[in-house]
N, C-alpha and C positions, 0 to 999 in steps of 0.2 A: 600362345600369343595373347597379350593383354587386349582389353577393349580399347577402341579408338573413339574419340569424341568427334561427332559430326556437326557441321554448321550448314547454313543455307548455301555457303560458297562451295562446299565440297561434297554435299549429300548426293547429288545426281551423278557426279563423276564416280564416287565410290560404289553406288548401286550398279552403274553400267559396266564398270571395269572390275568389280570385286568377285565375280563368280557367284558364290553363295554368301549372302550378307544377311545377318540378323541384326535388327535394330531395336534397342530398348529406349522407348520414350519415357522419361522420368523427370522428377523434380526433387530437390533436396528436402523439401518440407513433407514429402509423401512417405508415410510410414510403410505401406506395402511396397513401395519402390525400394526403400532401404532394406526390407526383408528379402526382396527378390535379388538384389545386387550380388550377394555372395554366390548364389546359384548360377547366375549369369556369368560371373567372373570365372567360376570353376569350370563351367561348360566351355568358356573361351580357351582356357588352359588345356582342356581335354581334346579340343578340336582345332589345332593350330592351322589347319588348312582352310578354315572358314574365317570370314571377317565378322567380328562381333563389335558392333558400334553402339554408341549411346548418344542420345540427343536430350540435352537439358532443356525441357520445355519452357522453363522460366527465361533462360538466356536466348533460346531460339524460338520465340513465340511465332514468328512469321512462318518458319518451317513447320512447326507443330500445326498451325492453322492450315497450311497448304496440304498437309497429310491427313487432315480431318481428325486430329487427335482430340477427343472429347473426354477421355478418362485415362488416368495413368495408374500404374504402369501399363503401357501398351507395347506388345512385341509384334514386330513385323518381320517377315522373311522374304527375301528376294533371291531369285536364282536366274542367272543370265539376264539380269536387268528387268525381270518380270516379277511383280508382286505376287507371291503365292500363298501368303498367310498374313492375317492380322487379327489380333485378339487383345482386348483389354483384360487386365488382371494379372496378378503375380502367379506364374506357373511354378508348381513344385518341381524339384530337380528331375524326378522320373518323367514328368510330362514334358519338360524342356528337352530332355534327352530323346524322348519319343518324337517330338516335333523335329528335332535335328535329323533323326533317322528318316523320317518321312520326306523331308525336304531333299535330303541326299538321294533318296530313291526315286524322286520324280523324273519321269521321262519328259524332258523339255520339248522334244519334237512333238509329242502328243499334246502337251500343254499349248504349244504354239498353234497346232492344228485346231484345237478346241476354241482358242481365242479367235482364230480366223473364221471359223464356222459361225460363232456368235456375232461377229462383226457383219458377216454376210447376211445372217438372219435379221439383224437390226436394220441394215440398209434396205433390204427387201420390205420389211415391215413399215419403215418410215416412208418409202416410196409408194406403197399401197395406201397408206394413210393420207398422203397428199393427193393421190388420184381420186380418192373416194369422196 
C-alpha cells in the first residue's frame, strides 16, 4: 500500500479508524526527509496491513503545530487511536522495521491499563495538591 497524505481535515479520523498508523511529518525542502522517504515508502509496501501516512508540514502548518512538531522528519506511531511512539530524525530501514515490529507486538489492553493508572495517579496528585 502506498503512503497517504493527511490533512487537518482527515488526520483524527485516520488515526482513530486506521488500526496501526505510522505518520511521517516532512517537508519538501528537508534533506533528511527526502533521504528517509524511500525507506518509508518501502516499509509501506512491505506492510500493506498498516496505514502509512505523510503530513507535509509546510502545507499543514496548523496540524504540525497541533502535534507539537518542532523538528523534521518526525515519525509517529498510533495503534487503536493511541499515540505509542514519536521521534524526530530519519530512521534507517532496519530501525524502521524494528519500530514496526514493536508497534505490532504492543499489548493494547496493557497500554490502556497503564494510561488509566497514570490518569488516576495524576488525578490523586492534583487533588492532594489543591488540598494542601
